C-alpha angles and dihedrals in degrees: 000000000000122000117261114245128228113247099244095196091059093040090060093050107043136047124204111220121221091256091055099256118127129232126204132179122248121251122251099038103100107075142002090038094141093078095043121090116269090235089057092051092049093050091050091061092068097063122200141251125249127246115258094253094050092044092054092050094047094047089054089055092048096051092085 
């Protein structure tokens, strides 16, 4: 039976914390930030955590 592969697209986007919760960046923070409000750019730095259903699905893809 072949080895299962890690889903590289998801692996680049999310981080699994030591406790098991997952962290993902917020959309809209990569480019064209000069015209966006400073408060928006600051809030985008924090990132967000995934819902339990999404986290379970993504962790399954990362097991690889």
